[in-house]
PAZAPA-4460 file (N, C-alpha, C; in steps of 0.05 Angstrom, whole numbers, plus 32768, in hexadecimal, padded with zeros to 4 digits):
% residues 74
    n_x    n_y    n_z   ca_x   ca_y   ca_z    c_x    c_y    c_z   seq   type   mol
   7F23   7FDD   8119   7F43   7FE1   810B   7F3B   7FCA   80F1     1      M     A
   7F4F   7FD6   80DC   7F4D   7FC1   80C6   7F6F   7FBB   80C1     2      R     A
   7F73   7FA2   80BE   7F90   7F98   80AC   7F91   7FA3   808C     3      Q     A
   7FA0   7FB4   8088   7FA2   7FB5   8066   7FBC   7FAD   8066     4      I     A
   7FC2   7F97   8050   7FDA   7F95   804A   7FF3   7FAA   803F     5      K     A
   8002   7FB4   803D   8010   7FC4   8036   802A   7FB9   8029     6      V     A
   8032   7FC1   800A   8048   7FBF   7FFB   8060   7FDA   8007     7      V     A
   8073   7FD0   800C   8088   7FE3   8011   80A3   7FDB   7FFF     8      V     A
   80AC   7FE8   7FEF   80BE   7FEC   7FDD   80D6   7FFD   7FE9     9      E     A
   80F0   7FF0   7FE5   8105   7FFF   7FF1   8114   8003   7FCA    10      K     A
   811B   801B   7FCF   811F   802B   7FBC   8142   8040   7FBB    11      H     A
   8153   8042   7FAD   816D   8053   7FB3   8165   8065   7FC5    12      P     A
   8152   8078   7FC0   8152   808C   7FCD   8139   808D   7FE2    13      D     A
   812D   8076   7FE8   811B   8079   8005   8103   8063   7FFF    14      G     A
   80F1   805A   8006   80DE   804A   8008   80C3   8057   8003    15      Y     A
   80B7   8045   7FED   809A   8046   7FEB   8086   8033   7FF0    16      V     A
   8070   8040   7FFC   8056   8026   8004   803E   802D   7FF8    17      A     A
   8034   8012   7FF2   8014   8017   7FEB   8007   7FFE   7FF5    18      Y     A
   7FF0   8001   7FFA   7FDB   7FF1   8006   7FCF   7FE1   7FF3    19      P     A
   7FCE   7FCB   7FF2   7FBC   7FB6   7FE2   7FA1   7FB0   7FEA    20      L     A
   7F8D   7FB9   7FD9   7F70   7FB1   7FDB   7F65   7FCA   7FE5    21      G     A
   7F62   7FDE   7FDC   7F5E   7FF8   7FD8   7F5B   7FFE   7FC2    22      L     A
   7F3E   800F   7FBD   7F39   8018   7FA1   7F40   8031   7FA4    23      K     A
   7F52   803A   7F90   7F5A   8051   7F8E   7F80   8056   7F8E    24      G     A
   7F84   8066   7F8D   7FA6   8067   7F90   7FB2   8072   7FAF    25      V     A
   7FC1   8066   7FB9   7FCE   806C   7FD0   7FE7   8069   7FDC    26      V     A
   7FFC   807C   7FDF   8012   8073   7FDA   801B   8083   7FF2    27      V     A
   8030   807B   7FFF   8044   8087   8011   8060   8084   8013    28      G     A
   8073   8099   801B   8091   809A   8017   809C   80A1   802C    29      E     A
   80B5   8095   802E   80C8   80A3   803E   80DE   809A   8042    30      G     A
   80F3   80A2   8054   8110   8096   8053   8117   8087   805F    31      E     A
   8102   8080   806F   8108   8062   8080   80F0   804D   8079    32      T     A
   80F2   8038   8078   80DA   8023   807C   80C1   802B   808D    33      Y     A
   80CA   8039   80AA   80B7   803B   80B3   80A9   8052   80B3    34      E     A
   80B2   8064   80A4   80A6   8084   809B   8096   807D   8088    35      K     A
   80A1   806E   8076   808A   8069   805C   8074   805E   8066    36      A     A
   8075   803E   8075   805C   8036   807E   8051   8048   8092    37      L     A
   8057   805F   809B   8045   8076   80AE   8038   807F   809B    38      A     A
   8049   8088   8088   803D   809A   8073   8029   8092   8067    39      D     A
   802B   8076   8061   8013   806A   8051   7FFC   8065   8069    40      V     A
   8002   8063   807A   7FED   805B   8086   7FDA   8074   808E    41      K     A
   7FEE   808D   808C   7FD8   80A3   8094   7FD2   80A9   8078    42      S     A
   7FD3   80A0   805E   7FC7   80AC   804C   7FB6   8095   8046    43      A     A
   7FB7   8073   804D   7F99   806B   8053   7F84   8078   805D    44      I     A
   7F8D   8082   8072   7F75   808E   8082   7F67   809F   8079    45      V     A
   7F7A   80BB   8067   7F73   80CD   805D   7F5E   80C7   8042    46      F     A
   7F65   80AA   8037   7F57   80A3   801F   7F3A   809C   802B    47      H     A
   7F3E   8091   8045   7F22   807C   8045   7F0D   8099   8055    48      I     A
   7F1C   80A8   8060   7F0D   80C0   806A   7F05   80D1   8056    49      E     A
   7F11   80D3   803E   7F0A   80E3   8026   7EF3   80D5   8017    50      T     A
   7EF8   80BD   800E   7EE5   80AD   7FF6   7ED0   8094   800C    51      F     A
   7ED8   8095   801B   7EC7   8086   802D   7ECD   8065   8036    52      G     A
   7EC1   8058   8042   7ECA   8036   8048   7EC3   802F   802C    53      S     A
   7EAF   8031   8013   7EB3   8024   8003   7ECE   8020   7FF0    54      E     A
   7EE5   8030   7FF6   7EFC   802A   7FEC   7F05   800E   7FF9    55      V     A
   7F00   8001   8007   7F0D   7FED   8011   7EF7   7FD5   8006    56      L     A
   7F0D   7FBF   7FF4   7F05   7FAF   7FE6   7EF7   7F9A   7FF4    57      D     A
   7EE0   7F97   7FFE   7ED9   7F81   800E   7ECC   7F65   7FFD    58      E     A
   7ECA   7F6A   7FE3   7EC5   7F51   7FD8   7ED2   7F43   7FD1    59      E     A
   7EF5   7F48   7FD3   7F11   7F3E   7FC9   7F23   7F44   7FDC    60      T     A
   7F1F   7F3E   7FEE   7F39   7F40   800B   7F56   7F3A   7FFB    61      P     A
   7F6E   7F41   8003   7F7C   7F37   7FF9   7F88   7F29   8012    62      V     A
   7F90   7F0E   800F   7F92   7EFF   8024   7FAE   7EF9   8028    63      L     A
   7FBE   7F01   8015   7FE1   7EFA   8010   7FE4   7F0A   7FFF    64      E     A
   8001   7F12   7FFF   8016   7F1F   7FEE   8028   7F19   7FDF    65      A     A
   8038   7F0D   7FCA   804B   7F08   7FC7   8062   7F18   7FB1    66      F     A
   807E   7F15   7FB6   808C   7F25   7FA7   809E   7F09   7F97    67      V     A
   809F   7F0F   7F7A   80A9   7EF7   7F72   80B9   7F0D   7F59    68      A     A
   80CB   7EFA   7F47   80D5   7F0C   7F36   80D2   7EF4   7F1F    69      E     A
   80D7   7F0C   7EFE   80CB   7EFA   7EEF   80EB   7F06   7EDD    70      A     A
   80F2   7EF8   7ECC   8103   7EFD   7EB4   80F9   7F07   7E9B    71      G     A
   80FA   7F19   7E95   80EC   7F22   7E7A   8107   7F2C   7E61    72      V     A
   8102   7F28   7E4B   8115   7F35   7E37   8110   7F52   7E35    73      T     A
   811D   7F67   7E2E   8118   7F85   7E2F   812E   7F8C   7E14    74      V     A
***
């Protein structure tokens, strides 16, 4: 069992989730937070089964994740 940090974003049309600390692109989605989380967990397992445990970033594990806002001129 390995704990992987996952970012879950809420959008007007549902939720998007993606893991931190994996090599490659893995994304899940769902109508609810729980469905998006379940979808990304399934995608993570598939990704590891397909590409092997070397997709786990052992050298620089994610210790914490933060969400911040930064104002920019556009």
